[in-house]
C-alpha positions, 0 to 999 in steps of 0.5 A: 436543498442539496449543498456541497461540502469540500473535503480536501484538497488539503485537510486534517483527515487527509495525509496527502492531497486529494479532493472529495466534494460531498453533496449533502441534503441535510446531514446526508450524503446523497453524492460525492465527486472525487478528483485525484491528480494533486500530487504526481510525481511521474514515477513510471516516466522516471523509471525509464531513465533508470537502470534495472537495478536502480528502479527498486530504489525509486519505486520504494518511494511511490509510498513510504508505507508500501515501500517493500510491496512496490519493489517486490512486485517490480522484481517479480515483474522482471523475474517473469520477463527473464523466467527465473526463480530466486533462491529459497533463502531470498524468498524467506528474506523478502517475505520477512521484510514485506510482513513486517511492513504489513504490521507496521501499516496495519497498526498505523491505520488502526491508530489513525481510525482511533484518532478520527473517531476520538478514541486517542487511547487506541492512537497511543497504544498502536504507535507504541506497539508499532515502534518495535516492528520499525526497530526490527526493520532498522535492525534487518534492512538499515532503514525504518522505511525504504528498505533497500532489500529487493533487487532483480534475482533476490535480496541485496543483504541477509538477515544477521542471525544474531538478530533472529532471537530479537525478531522472535521476542518482538513477535511474542510480545506484539502477539499479546499486545495485538491480542489485547488490542483486538479484543478491546476494539471488539468489545468497545461500545463506542467503536461499535456505535461509530463504525458498525453498519457505516460505509457498508460495501458488500460482496457485490459492490466489491466485485463491481468496483474491483476492491482490493485487500482489506477493503475487499476482504471485509466484505467477503470478497475472497482475494489475496495476491500472495495465494492467488498468485502463488508469490515466492514462498508463500505457497509453502507456508502456513497462513489463512486469508482473513475474511469478514462478511458485512463490509463496513468500517467495523470489519475493515478494522477487525480484518486488519487486526486478525491479519497481524496475527497471520503476518506474525505466523508467517515471519515466525516460519521464515525466521525459522527456515533461515535459522535452520539454513545457517548464514547464507552466501552471496550465491544464496542471496542473489542469482547473477543477472546479466543483460535483460533481453526483449520482452515483458513481464508482470509482477503482483504482490499483496501490499498492505492496502491490497493487490499492487501490480507492476508491468515492464517492457524491455527493448534489450537495453539497460533500462525499462522501455515501459513500466506501468504501476497500479496501486490498490488505492487506484481501485479502493478510493473510487468505492467511496462513490458508493460507500459514503451514500446515505450516511451522515456527514460526520461519518463521511471522513471515517468511511474515506479513510477506512480504505486506508488510501494512499492518494500518491499512489493514485495519481495519473495525468493526461492532457486533452484538448476539450475543443478538438478531443486531441490527447498527447503525452507530455514529456518531463521537459513539458511538465517542468516548463508548465510548473515554471510558468505556473510558479512565475504567474503566482509570483507575479500576482503576489507582487501585484498585491 
């Protein structure tokens, strides 16, 4: 007899609200319903009321762990509209901040994965090794998250020359720690038992669902926006796209751990380039951008979870006329429709977490009259009015009790 087990919208294994309804036969998952839409914040609509230079601060807040990736993709979209290329110095600084973010994101995921399977030693190791990365981000940008670095035409600040030795020291130490952590994961029989052959998403299913990032590369699907779209300085740097073949939770962990080494390689090369250049001037950091002409642009960057896509349209004003965002979790979360099937209920939480989901990145809202089929877009005022009415209804019901 098939029964239903809810996970969410609020659950200890979920960092943000989302709703998964497992259909189970005994202990085996035979189907899953995924419902998004629990934390919509209207980022795209808000963007249309911000100036072109204010939008990077807004899209940093789409996701705290992708707060370099979203503004990176946005500024690339506007620069595509303008048909301009930023200076090499700005490109290196962009890559340094983005790859530091990749390191802290992947370590965070590995730590949480250890916690989910009851291996809290891995959790504590990862949190300890991640802390120096955040310290360097704070030293370079002023913030541990939400770095306020990216702007159309370049970057907002230089990497201080006096911080370069500290960056190198941190990277050298992290390389050794990540090597130890990777070997521990590769050799541990408990991790093997819980993750090998679990939540398999092979090459064909990665392609069918449009999987992105480590979720795709763990299944042998060779895709990486930094290489495929020749992002800024990445084309001239020496680094590799990490691929595995099995597509299970174990390979998703291996891909992330090995990508940490590639991120360290990229940062080292960029730091060397900056040191050779010496201190930069204002002209080295940012192009002088005047009015944004009518037109449209596309920006793509490889966030820690996969490809981030931003589209902007301008009517010649000082704000975007349209701003469309597609984050990788929007694709990756749907792969759970396949990857949880025929596995035990005890594995379902780990499998859904293996794509490193950011649920606030996936939120979309639409309004449809089910009687007539009429669809329409709601304004900011409409959403506020609905929220106020719902709050008042809850308040009255509580008073009645």
